C-alpha positions in Angstrom: 93.5 161.9 162.6 92.1 158.6 163.8 91.3 155.9 161.3 88.9 153.0 162.0 90.1 149.8 160.2 87.7 148.6 157.5 87.4 145.6 155.2 87.6 146.1 151.5 86.8 143.4 148.8 88.9 143.1 145.7 87.3 142.6 142.3 88.3 138.9 142.6 86.4 138.6 145.9 89.3 138.6 148.3 88.6 140.5 151.6 91.4 142.7 153.0 91.5 144.5 156.4 92.8 148.0 155.8 94.4 149.8 158.7 95.2 153.2 157.4 93.7 155.9 155.1 96.5 155.8 152.5 96.0 152.1 151.9 92.3 152.5 151.8 92.5 155.2 149.1 95.0 153.2 147.1 92.9 150.1 147.1 89.7 152.0 146.3 91.5 153.4 143.3 92.3 149.8 142.2 88.6 148.8 142.2 88.2 147.5 145.7 84.9 148.1 147.4 83.8 148.3 151.0 82.6 144.9 152.3 78.8 144.9 152.7 77.4 145.0 156.2 76.1 141.7 157.5 72.4 141.1 157.2 70.6 141.7 160.6 69.7 138.6 162.4 66.1 137.7 162.3 64.2 137.8 165.5 62.9 134.4 166.7 59.3 133.7 165.8 57.0 134.2 168.8 54.1 131.8 169.1 50.8 133.4 168.2 48.2 133.5 171.0 45.5 131.0 170.8 42.1 132.7 170.2 39.2 130.9 171.9 36.0 130.9 170.0 33.4 133.3 171.3 30.8 131.8 173.7 27.6 131.5 171.6 25.5 130.3 174.5 23.1 132.9 175.8 22.1 132.9 179.4 18.5 133.8 180.3 
């Protein structure tokens, strides 16, 4: 069974990298919680297009 290492955070706020399932279950039982995923990066703001005023001149 493959295990992907995860980070757990202690009740005191200390982050720990857990490399096996046994340690993960032990720490979860002691009140550790999975580290929250990082917030997604915001996309850079794109400049808004300049809207030219409508031509009000009428040609005859």
